[in-house]
C-alpha atoms as one frame of an Amber mdcrd trajectory, in Angstrom:
protein
 -43.419 122.482 -18.838 -40.817 124.237 -16.684 -40.760 123.906 -12.905 -42.501
 127.249 -12.259 -45.381 126.277 -14.577 -45.577 122.924 -12.793 -45.765 124.651
  -9.380 -48.411 127.100 -10.605 -50.552 124.182 -11.817 -50.717 122.727  -8.280
 -53.115 123.631  -5.498 -51.552 125.779  -2.713 -51.346 122.724  -0.440 -49.757
 120.545  -3.146 -47.346 123.381  -4.032 -46.165 123.595  -0.429 -45.651 119.803
  -0.286 -43.758 119.885  -3.593 -41.486 122.720  -2.440 -40.804 120.991   0.871
 -39.710 117.886  -1.031 -37.585 120.051  -3.346 -35.786 121.502  -0.314 -35.287
 118.050   1.198 -33.903 116.845  -2.136 -31.611 119.902  -2.218 -30.198 119.468
   1.288 -26.665 120.137   0.088 -27.619 123.785  -0.563 -28.713 124.134   3.082
 -25.930 121.975   4.551 -23.238 123.941   2.707 -24.669 127.351   3.629 -21.930
 129.665   4.921 -23.733 130.683   8.146 -24.189 127.010   9.065 -20.601 126.069
   8.201 -19.198 129.073  10.090 -21.183 128.146  13.182 -20.113 124.508  13.003
 -16.444 125.362  12.511 -16.539 127.606  15.604 -18.334 125.146  17.901 -17.206
 121.838  16.349 -13.646 122.270  15.051 -13.308 118.512  14.429 -16.844 117.363
  13.639 -17.567 113.666  13.190 -20.969 114.297  11.673 -22.779 117.476  10.795
 -25.993 115.623  10.219 -28.707 115.776   7.634 -31.748 117.985   7.813 -34.243
 116.253  10.087 -37.118 118.693   9.767 -38.212 121.509   7.461 -41.170 123.814
   8.111 -42.324 126.120   5.303 -44.315 129.328   5.239 -46.666 129.836   2.308
 -44.758 130.051  -0.989 -45.064 133.304  -2.961 -44.482 133.785  -6.681 -42.162
 136.718  -7.420 -43.249 137.888 -10.885 -40.298 140.250 -11.314 -37.723 137.501
 -10.659 -39.929 134.749 -12.120 -39.348 132.445  -9.163 -41.133 131.027  -6.167
 -39.872 132.290  -2.827 -40.559 130.517   0.441 -39.291 131.225   3.941 -38.494
 128.085   5.890 -36.959 126.788   9.088 -34.929 123.604   9.480 -33.438 121.418
  12.183 -30.556 118.935  12.263 -28.251 117.237  14.745 -24.595 118.287  14.937
 -22.177 115.953  16.685 -18.538 116.443  17.660 -15.654 114.151  18.432 -16.456
 113.605  22.131 -20.086 112.464  21.899 -21.156 116.094  22.005 -24.501 116.236
  20.183 -26.540 119.382  19.872 -29.555 120.380  17.863 -28.905 122.930  15.146
 -31.711 125.206  13.989 -31.776 127.542  11.050 -33.840 129.400   8.567 -33.639
 130.984   5.154 -35.543 132.186   2.140 -35.434 129.689  -0.706 -35.633 130.936
  -4.286 -36.719 128.292  -6.803 -36.427 129.099 -10.499 -37.903 127.627 -13.697
 -35.182 124.972 -13.869 -35.972 123.891 -10.293 -32.674 125.238  -8.967 -32.719
 126.279  -5.298 -30.712 129.228  -3.982 -30.834 130.741  -0.490 -30.865 134.229
   0.992 -31.323 135.651   4.491 -29.854 132.529   6.073 -29.395 131.961   9.779
 -28.119 129.125  11.927 -28.025 128.472  15.651 -26.736 125.644  17.792 -28.771
 124.795  20.856 -27.206 126.852  23.626 -25.337 129.259  21.273 -26.027 132.747
  19.942 -27.639 132.896  16.460 -25.422 133.520  13.425 -26.919 135.328  10.447
 -25.715 135.689   6.891 -27.562 138.349   4.868 -25.835 137.770   1.541 -27.119
 135.482  -1.214 -24.916 132.408  -0.699
């Protein structure tokens, strides 16, 4: 059974829980997103820690029959810290595309540091 078939076999609530865990397990995709990295490099040129994702909130997942993938819009939060004890909350969002192999890719990404203007990346990174 491929990952899409597995997701389709779950109840909507179980599917959402499964996809949330998939995103948490795939944090590197979110953490390495270009809009997030660009924002961090501008505000934290010498970061000590860019943090892990602390929170993820998902909308209802939708199956895209044409692309044969599940798509879910989500928001996330993490802590970014710099070299002088400067810690700020970073927020972001994206659309996650999950295919039959369980691979996660992102589109429509955005990132914002608390107290900064939002940065948006519309390409599929």
